[in-house]
N, C-alpha and C positions, 0 to 999 in steps of 0.2 A: 373653636374648642376648650382654647385655649380660655379666652377668656372666658364661658360662662361656669370655666371650676373660682375664674378668682372672683365672681360677684357670689356662689354659692359661700366659700370661701366668709365673704366681706357679710353676708348674712348671719352665715353660724355667730363670727365674733358679735354682730349688734343685740341678737337671740343670749347670748352667752354673759353680754354685758349686761339684757334686762332682768335674768334673771337673777344676779348678782343685784342686782337693782331692787325684785325681787323681795328676795331674802333676803335688803337690810332692811326695806322698808315693813318685813314681816315683824323681824327679830326687835326696831323700833316701838311697830303697834304691841306686842306684846310684853311689851315696858314699862307702857301708858297706865296711869292711872283713869281709871271710868269712876265715878258718881254716881251710885241708883239712889234714889230715893222715897221712899213712900208719904201721904201727908203730911206738911209743913214739916218737912223730913226728923217725925217723928220716928226712922228707921232708914240714921243709912247705913251702903253698902258700897266697899272700895271693892271692885273689877279690878287685875292686870289687864290686857287689851287678850291674853291668849285662854279667859273666863272664867281665873282663878280667885274664890273668896280672897282674900286678904286682910278687910275690917269690917264689923257690922257694929254698928250704934243703935241700940236700945233704946226712946225717952225712957226713965221709970216711968209715966206714968201711964202708961201704955199696957206692964207688964199688970194686968187682973185678974186675979184666978177663979174668976166669976165669969172672964168670958176670954179663952185660948185663941178661941177663932180671929177674934179681932185682932192683935197679934200677930199672926201665923200671916190673915190674908196681906197685912203693911208688908213684913218680911217678901213675905214673890211679890207686891206689885214693887217693894225695893230695887229686891233680885233681876223681878224680868223689867225693867225703866235702865239695870247699867248691860245687863245684855243687850238689850235692843241698842241703844250708845256708840259699844263694840261694833254689832253688826253693822248698824250702819257706816261707823269709821271705816270698818272694816273695808263692805262693798264699794268706799268712796275713794277711800285711800290705791287697794288692789285692782280697784276698776281701769284704773290710771292705766296698770301696765295689760290688762288681758281684753280691751278692747282691741278689735281692730286686725284680734289673734288668732287666726285659723283652728278651727277644736277647744278652745277652752273656755 
């Protein structure tokens, strides 16, 4: 009976250790910068891993009062590019921890 308890405790310790590592990995991701860009870097955005935009650079050539749609499209492309990179890296990084865990 006692042996089973020791096992359970070991498992709990393992889970706590893994949880600490997960939190640390998530924090590191949150601080990491991801750059998204549109066609030839005409628009560049920088996000942190927690999906907060830090900067946006727009090439002055793109600023055409006659064609605001093009600028808007480029911004959307750049933002989505950055967000896709964040999602992929988050899945890769956090996937290590969620693999093999029931119910996650």
